[in-house]
MIGU-450484 format. One record per residue (C-alpha): residue number from 1; residue in one letter; x, y, z. Coordinates in steps of 0.5 Angstrom, whole numbers, padded with zeros to 4 digits. Layout:
<pts>
    k  r      X      Y      Z
  NUM  A      X      Y      Z
...
</pts>
This chain:
<pts>
    k  r      X      Y      Z
    1  M   0000   0000   0000
    2  L   0003   0007  -0002
    3  A   0003   0012   0003
    4  A  -0002   0018   0003
    5  G   0000   0024  -0002
    6  T   0004   0019  -0006
    7  R   0002   0018  -0013
    8  R   0003   0012  -0018
    9  P   0010   0013  -0022
   10  H   0007   0010  -0028
   11  A   0001   0015  -0029
   12  H   0005   0021  -0031
   13  A   0010   0017  -0035
   14  G   0004   0014  -0039
   15  L   0001   0021  -0041
   16  Q   0009   0023  -0043
   17  T   0009   0017  -0047
   18  L   0003   0018  -0051
   19  S   0005   0025  -0052
   20  R   0011   0023  -0056
   21  T   0008   0017  -0059
   22  P   0010   0017  -0067
   23  A   0002   0017  -0069
   24  I   0001   0024  -0066
   25  V   0007   0026  -0070
   26  V   0005   0023  -0076
   27  S  -0002   0026  -0076
   28  L   0000   0033  -0075
   29  A   0005   0032  -0081
   30  V   0000   0029  -0085
   31  L  -0005   0035  -0083
   32  L   0000   0040  -0084
   33  L   0002   0038  -0091
   34  S  -0006   0037  -0093
   35  V  -0007   0044  -0091
   36  M  -0001   0047  -0095
   37  V  -0003   0042  -0101
   38  L  -0010   0045  -0101
   39  T  -0008   0052  -0100
   40  T  -0003   0051  -0106
   41  L  -0008   0048  -0111
   42  T  -0014   0053  -0109
   43  L  -0009   0059  -0111
   44  V  -0006   0056  -0117
   45  Q  -0013   0054  -0120
   46  T  -0016   0061  -0118
   47  R  -0010   0066  -0120
   48  H  -0007   0062  -0126
   49  S  -0013   0060  -0130
   50  Q  -0014   0063  -0136
   51  V  -0020   0067  -0138
   52  I  -0022   0065  -0145
   53  P  -0026   0070  -0149
   54  P  -0032   0067  -0153
   55  G  -0029   0069  -0159
   56  L  -0033   0073  -0165
   57  K  -0040   0073  -0168
   58  Y  -0041   0075  -0175
   59  G  -0047   0078  -0178
   60  I  -0048   0079  -0186
   61  V  -0053   0085  -0188
   62  L  -0055   0086  -0195
   63  D  -0057   0093  -0197
   64  A  -0062   0093  -0203
   65  G  -0062   0100  -0205
   66  S  -0066   0103  -0211
   67  S  -0060   0103  -0215
   68  R  -0055   0097  -0213
   69  T  -0054   0092  -0207
   70  T  -0048   0092  -0203
   71  V  -0046   0086  -0198
   72  Y  -0043   0088  -0191
   73  V  -0040   0083  -0186
   74  Y  -0040   0085  -0179
   75  Q  -0036   0082  -0173
   76  W  -0037   0083  -0166
   77  P  -0034   0080  -0159
   78  A  -0039   0074  -0157
   79  E  -0040   0077  -0150
   80  K  -0043   0084  -0152
   81  E  -0043   0090  -0148
   82  N  -0050   0091  -0145
   83  N  -0053   0087  -0149
   84  T  -0051   0091  -0156
   85  G  -0045   0088  -0160
   86  V  -0039   0092  -0161
   87  V  -0039   0092  -0168
   88  S  -0034   0093  -0174
   89  Q  -0034   0092  -0181
   90  T  -0030   0087  -0184
   91  F  -0032   0086  -0191
   92  K  -0036   0090  -0197
   93  C  -0038   0087  -0203
   94  S  -0042   0091  -0209
   95  V  -0047   0087  -0213
   96  R  -0046   0087  -0220
   97  G  -0052   0090  -0224
   98  P  -0058   0095  -0221
   99  G  -0062   0094  -0215
  100  I  -0067   0089  -0214
  101  S  -0073   0093  -0215
  102  S  -0071   0093  -0223
  103  Y  -0073   0086  -0223
  104  G  -0080   0087  -0223
  105  D  -0081   0083  -0230
  106  N  -0076   0077  -0228
  107  P  -0077   0076  -0220
  108  Q  -0073   0070  -0221
  109  D  -0067   0073  -0224
  110  A  -0066   0078  -0218
  111  P  -0061   0074  -0213
  112  T  -0057   0071  -0219
  113  A  -0052   0077  -0218
  114  F  -0051   0076  -0211
  115  E  -0047   0069  -0213
  116  D  -0040   0073  -0214
  117  C  -0041   0077  -0207
  118  M  -0043   0071  -0203
  119  Q  -0038   0066  -0205
  120  R  -0033   0072  -0203
  121  V  -0037   0072  -0196
  122  Q  -0036   0065  -0195
  123  Q  -0029   0066  -0195
  124  Q  -0029   0072  -0190
  125  V  -0033   0068  -0184
  126  P  -0030   0062  -0181
  127  V  -0033   0055  -0184
  128  S  -0034   0053  -0177
  129  L  -0039   0059  -0176
  130  H  -0043   0059  -0182
  131  R  -0049   0056  -0179
  132  S  -0049   0061  -0174
  133  T  -0048   0067  -0178
  134  R  -0054   0071  -0179
  135  V  -0056   0074  -0186
  136  Y  -0061   0080  -0187
  137  L  -0063   0083  -0193
  138  G  -0066   0090  -0192
  139  A  -0069   0093  -0198
  140  T  -0070   0101  -0198
  141  A  -0074   0106  -0202
  142  G  -0074   0102  -0209
  143  M  -0077   0096  -0207
  144  R  -0082   0101  -0203
  145  L  -0084   0104  -0209
  146  L  -0085   0098  -0213
  147  R  -0089   0095  -0207
  148  L  -0094   0101  -0208
  149  Q  -0094   0100  -0216
  150  N  -0094   0093  -0216
  151  E  -0094   0089  -0210
  152  T  -0094   0082  -0213
  153  A  -0088   0083  -0217
  154  A  -0085   0086  -0210
  155  E  -0087   0080  -0206
  156  E  -0084   0075  -0212
  157  I  -0078   0078  -0212
  158  L  -0077   0077  -0204
  159  A  -0079   0070  -0205
  160  S  -0074   0069  -0210
  161  I  -0069   0072  -0205
  162  Q  -0071   0067  -0200
  163  S  -0071   0061  -0204
  164  Y  -0064   0063  -0206
  165  F  -0061   0064  -0199
  166  R  -0064   0057  -0197
  167  S  -0058   0054  -0201
  168  Q  -0053   0058  -0197
  169  P  -0049   0055  -0191
  170  F  -0051   0061  -0187
  171  D  -0057   0063  -0182
  172  F  -0062   0067  -0187
  173  R  -0067   0071  -0183
  174  G  -0071   0074  -0188
  175  A  -0071   0079  -0194
  176  Q  -0076   0085  -0192
  177  I  -0077   0092  -0194
  178  I  -0075   0097  -0189
  179  S  -0079   0103  -0187
  180  G  -0076   0110  -0189
  181  Q  -0077   0111  -0181
  182  E  -0073   0105  -0180
  183  E  -0068   0107  -0185
  184  G  -0067   0114  -0182
  185  V  -0066   0111  -0175
  186  Y  -0061   0106  -0177
  187  G  -0057   0111  -0181
  188  W  -0057   0116  -0175
  189  I  -0054   0110  -0171
  190  T  -0049   0109  -0176
  191  A  -0047   0116  -0176
  192  N  -0046   0117  -0168
  193  Y  -0043   0110  -0167
  194  I  -0037   0111  -0172
  195  Q  -0036   0118  -0168
  196  G  -0036   0115  -0162
  197  N  -0042   0118  -0158
  198  F  -0044   0111  -0155
  199  L  -0038   0108  -0153
  200  E  -0031   0109  -0151
  201  K  -0025   0106  -0148
  202  D  -0022   0108  -0141
  203  L  -0015   0108  -0138
  204  W  -0017   0100  -0137
  205  H  -0019   0099  -0144
  206  T  -0026   0097  -0142
  207  W  -0032   0100  -0146
  208  V  -0036   0106  -0142
  209  H  -0041   0111  -0144
  210  P  -0037   0117  -0146
  211  H  -0038   0123  -0141
  212  G  -0042   0128  -0143
  213  A  -0042   0126  -0150
  214  G  -0048   0129  -0155
  215  T  -0051   0126  -0161
  216  T  -0050   0128  -0168
  217  G  -0056   0129  -0173
  218  A  -0056   0125  -0180
  219  L  -0058   0126  -0187
  220  D  -0059   0121  -0192
  221  L  -0060   0122  -0199
  222  G  -0062   0116  -0203
  223  G  -0064   0114  -0210
  224  A  -0071   0114  -0208
  225  S  -0072   0118  -0202
  226  T  -0068   0122  -0197
  227  Q  -0068   0121  -0189
  228  I  -0067   0126  -0183
  229  A  -0066   0123  -0176
  230  F  -0064   0127  -0170
  231  A  -0064   0126  -0162
  232  V  -0070   0130  -0159
  233  G  -0070   0132  -0151
  234  D  -0077   0130  -0150
  235  T  -0083   0127  -0154
  236  G  -0088   0133  -0154
  237  M  -0087   0134  -0161
  238  Q  -0093   0135  -0166
  239  N  -0093   0129  -0170
  240  A  -0091   0123  -0165
  241  S  -0091   0118  -0171
  242  D  -0084   0121  -0173
  243  V  -0081   0120  -0166
  244  V  -0078   0113  -0164
  245  Q  -0074   0110  -0158
  246  V  -0068   0107  -0159
  247  A  -0064   0103  -0154
  248  L  -0056   0102  -0154
  249  Y  -0051   0100  -0149
  250  G  -0056   0101  -0144
  251  Y  -0058   0108  -0146
  252  T  -0065   0110  -0149
  253  Y  -0065   0115  -0154
  254  V  -0071   0119  -0157
  255  L  -0071   0121  -0164
  256  Y  -0074   0125  -0169
  257  T  -0074   0121  -0176
  258  H  -0078   0122  -0182
  259  S  -0077   0120  -0189
  260  F  -0079   0124  -0195
  261  Q  -0081   0119  -0200
  262  C  -0079   0120  -0208
  263  Y  -0075   0126  -0206
  264  G  -0068   0122  -0207
  265  R  -0064   0124  -0212
  266  N  -0066   0119  -0218
  267  E  -0073   0120  -0217
  268  A  -0072   0128  -0216
  269  E  -0068   0128  -0223
  270  K  -0073   0124  -0226
  271  R  -0079   0129  -0225
  272  F  -0074   0135  -0226
  273  L  -0071   0132  -0233
  274  A  -0075   0127  -0235
  275  L  -0071   0123  -0240
  276  L  -0065   0127  -0241
  277  L  -0061   0125  -0235
  278  Q  -0058   0119  -0232
  279  A  -0058   0118  -0224
  280  F  -0053   0122  -0220
  281  A  -0049   0121  -0213
  282  G  -0051   0123  -0206
  283  F  -0049   0128  -0201
  284  Y  -0042   0125  -0201
  285  Y  -0040   0125  -0208
  286  T  -0043   0131  -0210
  287  A  -0039   0135  -0204
  288  S  -0033   0131  -0207
  289  A  -0034   0134  -0214
  290  L  -0035   0141  -0211
  291  N  -0028   0140  -0207
  292  L  -0031   0140  -0201
  293  S  -0030   0136  -0195
  294  G  -0031   0136  -0187
  295  S  -0035   0142  -0184
  296  F  -0037   0148  -0188
  297  P  -0042   0154  -0188
  298  L  -0048   0153  -0193
  299  A  -0046   0159  -0196
  300  T  -0040   0156  -0198
  301  F  -0043   0150  -0201
  302  N  -0048   0155  -0205
  303  A  -0042   0159  -0208
  304  S  -0038   0152  -0210
  305  T  -0044   0150  -0213
  306  W  -0045   0156  -0217
  307  H  -0037   0156  -0219
  308  F  -0038   0149  -0221
  309  C  -0044   0150  -0225
  310  S  -0041   0156  -0229
  311  H  -0035   0152  -0232
  312  T  -0036   0149  -0239
  313  W  -0037   0141  -0241
  314  A  -0030   0141  -0243
  315  E  -0027   0144  -0237
  316  L  -0030   0139  -0232
  317  P  -0024   0133  -0233
  318  I  -0020   0139  -0230
  319  L  -0024   0140  -0224
  320  L  -0026   0133  -0223
  321  P  -0020   0128  -0221
  322  K  -0024   0122  -0223
  323  F  -0028   0124  -0229
  324  D  -0034   0119  -0231
  325  E  -0039   0122  -0236
  326  V  -0045   0119  -0233
  327  Y  -0044   0122  -0226
  328  A  -0040   0129  -0229
  329  R  -0046   0131  -0232
  330  S  -0051   0130  -0226
  331  Y  -0047   0134  -0221
  332  C  -0049   0141  -0223
  333  F  -0056   0139  -0222
  334  S  -0055   0134  -0216
  335  A  -0051   0140  -0212
  336  N  -0057   0145  -0214
  337  Y  -0062   0140  -0211
  338  I  -0059   0138  -0205
  339  Y  -0058   0146  -0203
  340  H  -0066   0147  -0204
  341  L  -0067   0141  -0201
  342  L  -0063   0143  -0195
  343  V  -0066   0150  -0195
  344  H  -0073   0149  -0197
  345  G  -0074   0142  -0195
  346  Y  -0070   0141  -0188
  347  K  -0071   0149  -0187
  348  F  -0064   0150  -0186
  349  T  -0062   0157  -0187
  350  H  -0055   0160  -0187
  351  E  -0055   0162  -0180
  352  T  -0058   0155  -0177
  353  W  -0053   0151  -0182
  354  P  -0051   0145  -0177
  355  Q  -0044   0144  -0180
  356  I  -0046   0137  -0183
  357  Q  -0040   0133  -0185
  358  F  -0041   0130  -0192
  359  E  -0038   0123  -0191
  360  K  -0038   0116  -0195
  361  E  -0033   0112  -0190
  362  V  -0030   0113  -0183
  363  G  -0024   0108  -0182
  364  N  -0026   0101  -0185
  365  S  -0034   0103  -0184
  366  S  -0038   0105  -0189
  367  I  -0043   0111  -0188
  368  G  -0050   0108  -0189
  369  W  -0056   0105  -0185
  370  S  -0053   0097  -0185
  371  L  -0048   0098  -0180
  372  G  -0054   0101  -0175
  373  Y  -0058   0096  -0177
  374  M  -0053   0090  -0175
  375  L  -0052   0094  -0168
  376  S  -0059   0094  -0167
  377  L  -0060   0087  -0169
  378  T  -0055   0085  -0164
  379  N  -0060   0086  -0158
  380  Q  -0063   0080  -0161
  381  I  -0057   0076  -0161
  382  P  -0056   0072  -0155
  383  A  -0049   0074  -0152
  384  V  -0044   0068  -0150
  385  S  -0041   0068  -0143
  386  A  -0033   0067  -0143
  387  L  -0030   0061  -0142
  388  V  -0025   0059  -0136
  389  R  -0019   0055  -0138
  390  L  -0017   0052  -0131
  391  S  -0009   0051  -0130
  392  I  -0010   0044  -0127
  393  P  -0015   0040  -0131
  394  P  -0022   0039  -0128
  395  P  -0022   0031  -0127
  396  A  -0015   0032  -0124
  397  F  -0016   0038  -0120
  398  M  -0022   0034  -0117
  399  G  -0019   0028  -0115
  400  L  -0013   0032  -0112
  401  L  -0018   0036  -0108
  402  A  -0022   0030  -0106
  403  F  -0016   0026  -0103
  404  F  -0012   0032  -0099
  405  T  -0019   0034  -0096
  406  A  -0020   0027  -0094
  407  S  -0013   0026  -0091
  408  T  -0014   0033  -0087
  409  L  -0021   0030  -0085
  410  L  -0018   0024  -0083
  411  S  -0012   0027  -0079
  412  L  -0016   0031  -0075
  413  A  -0021   0025  -0073
  414  F  -0015   0021  -0071
  415  L  -0012   0027  -0067
  416  A  -0019   0028  -0064
  417  F  -0019   0021  -0062
  418  L  -0012   0021  -0059
  419  C  -0014   0027  -0055
  420  S  -0020   0024  -0053
  421  A  -0017   0018  -0051
  422  A  -0012   0022  -0047
  423  R  -0017   0025  -0043
  424  T  -0021   0019  -0042
  425  E  -0014   0016  -0039
  426  K  -0013   0022  -0035
  427  R  -0020   0021  -0032
  428  S  -0018   0014  -0030
  429  E  -0012   0016  -0027
  430  H  -0015   0021  -0023
  431  A  -0020   0016  -0020
  432  L  -0015   0011  -0019
  433  E  -0011   0016  -0015
  434  H  -0017   0018  -0011
  435  A  -0018   0011  -0009
  436  V  -0011   0009  -0007
  437  D  -0011   0016  -0003
  438  A  -0018   0013   0000
  439  D  -0015   0007   0002
</pts>
């Protein structure tokens, strides 16, 4: 029997032996290693993974005007910005022959002239994207007039075009006659988009809305009609039918737009000179013939017109860098018509002339309604999310994650078991000590 106050010598020795057991050392090592590996895997997978943009999307617009058809190919990042594509023109092809409205007597021949351009378009769009690339044909004033004169012929031309595009590898979304109001709106969108009034890149190379950016009014002189469009402060105008709202890049714009049917250059020329003259170019070509560019006062345009028209026919090759008889003989009439259209049609005066620029192209983009049409249509095309390429392949990552997570949990469980066993043994020793002391 032990004397009072004397403890059994194996009590503390057992605990010390337990604390130095290799099992605890191994468990702690496994636990620390597992935690370190899990942390490293997470950091590598999150910080060194590659974000892959979803690539590009393509769209094709056929501008079927009154005198010709032009094919445009556009592209934009597939993820888009605020539901609208950041669109750029990548290809342009002028279809040979007249506009489709001239095929009223032979509707089946209307799309035959497209073949050369469409073959070239197929080379501009990656083959893998042909089936997902949408094609739109928009016909303007020439077809609007034909529909008024002979609706059956107009419908047969559109049906013939629909049939032709069924043999194309693209996603054809229909041939339609757009209204004069739509043509004006899309032209306004094109002009302001190219001028950077909707988007700009900040210091971090991200697209943002330009601070304090205004908008520019747009005039479009076509062959059979002319359009005007500009932003208005409110919708309280007398003719509400000429006011529309446009949503682009998260902002809404209120526009006044009007189309003057039969006031295009060709129709005006027909009325004025009947059979004596041929078709002439619009604002841009006429301003170029007058040696005008950029912004200029209305008085300058009028003076240049009189100066040009005062020369004899023999002197025109000297005035015009690119002399073409068909167009040269119409520039004088064209300039006078534009002047009177602006003064008496749009009600501009020498004092209120808005410093409009006559432009045909800016950079790689043509000025016209087709780019604005494509921008507007991108709102209807779903965006594609960016892909993330992980540094470690997902199967391997998940396997490693599961293994080291299990190792961590098992180590913790084993350490908890050892601690519990130690506490239990300690309680047993205390109980034994009390029993010995009682004896």
